[in-house]
Structures are given as structure tokens and as C-alpha cells.
N, C-alpha and C positions, 0 to 999 in steps of 0.2 A: 275403846273408851276415850282415848285422847290423852294428851300430856297433862299430868297432874302434879302439882307441887307436893312433895313428900316431906322435905326437911329444909330448914334454914340454919346455917351455922354463922355466928357473928363473933368477931374478935375485935375488941376495942372500938366498936361502932357506937358512938354517942353514949347512951346510958347502958349499953350492953357490953360488959367487960369480956366475958366469954360465955356464950349462950348457944344452946342447941334447941331448936323448936321443931317438934314433930307434928305433922298433920295426919289425921286419921283418914286413910284411903278406903277403909272398910265401911263405907256408908253409901247409901243411895242418893245422898244429897251432893250437889255439885257446888256447894258454897261453904265458906268458913267465915265466921264472924269474929273479928278481933275487937275486944272491948276492954275498957278500963278507964280509970280516972284521968283527968287532964295531967299531962306531964309524966305519964307512965310508959311512954315509948311506942305508942301506936303509929304515929307519923314517922318516927325514926325507923321502924320496921319496914314500912312501905318505901321510904327513901333508900334503905339498904338494898331492897330488891331491885329498885330502879337503877341504882348505881351499878349493881352487879350485872344487870342486863345491858345497860346503855352507857356505862362510863360516866364521866363528868357531865355529859349532856342530859343524863337522866335525873340529876338532882337540881335543886333550886340554884339561885344565883350565889349562894354561899360558896366560899372557897373550901376545898376538900379538907384542909386541916381543922375546920370548924366541926367536922364530923368525928374526929378522934375522941376517944373516951378521956375526959378531963382528969379523972382520978389516976388513970394510968400515965398520962402525960406529966402529972406532978411528980410521980415517982421516978420516971425516966424521960429524958428528952427525946429519945429515939425509940419509937414503938412501931409495931406492925399493925396495920388495919386490914381486915379481910372479911369477905362475905362469900359464902358458898351456898349455892342452891342445888338441891337434889330433886330431880323430876323423875317420874316413872310413867312409862307408856308400855302397855302390853307386857308387863313383867320385866322390862329392861329399864335400868337406871341410867340417867344422864346427869352430868354435873356441869355446872357453870360456876366459875369463881373469879373474884377480882381481889387484888391485893395492892397495898400501898405501903411503902416504908418511910 
């Protein structure tokens, strides 16, 4: 069937303090639609995936500290930022992760 995104875990990435997003693999459709109101994190989710896959070159011209969750930064000056992608292909799981301290 090919490599399919199964799950995304975000920690302190923009509006996502600590979030796990599951994608349904039990469907004959090969598409997911992410929708919501303006300012609810759709672009942030895509940027997290790009950063995890391609590092700083995968995100816009912003500096990486601009992607840290602001609420978490107010509570502590030093926080961890992480994105983990879980892919599945033919019953095997593959993980890609990126972290910044």
C-alpha cells in the first residue's frame, strides 16, 4: 500500500502544548482533510511535519524559537520542543523525530 502517516506527536510546538493526533488507516481513501477556523493550528501542524522531515530548511524564514509554545515559555525559560511522526507500511512502524532544547 505504501508509506502512510499514522500519528503525529507534538510537544510545545506553537499552539500545541502536548498533542497526539491519530490518522485513520482503516479507510480506502488516501486523503485526510484538516480543517478549522483561522488561527486554530492547521498551518502550524503542516510546519511541524515539514520541520520534522527537513529541519530548519523545512520551515519558513522565521527563527525556530518563534515556533515554541508561548504559554510554556512564560512558565519556564527553558523548554523542550519536539515533533514525532509515526508512519506505517505493510504492518511495520517507522518513526521520525526532531527535538530542540
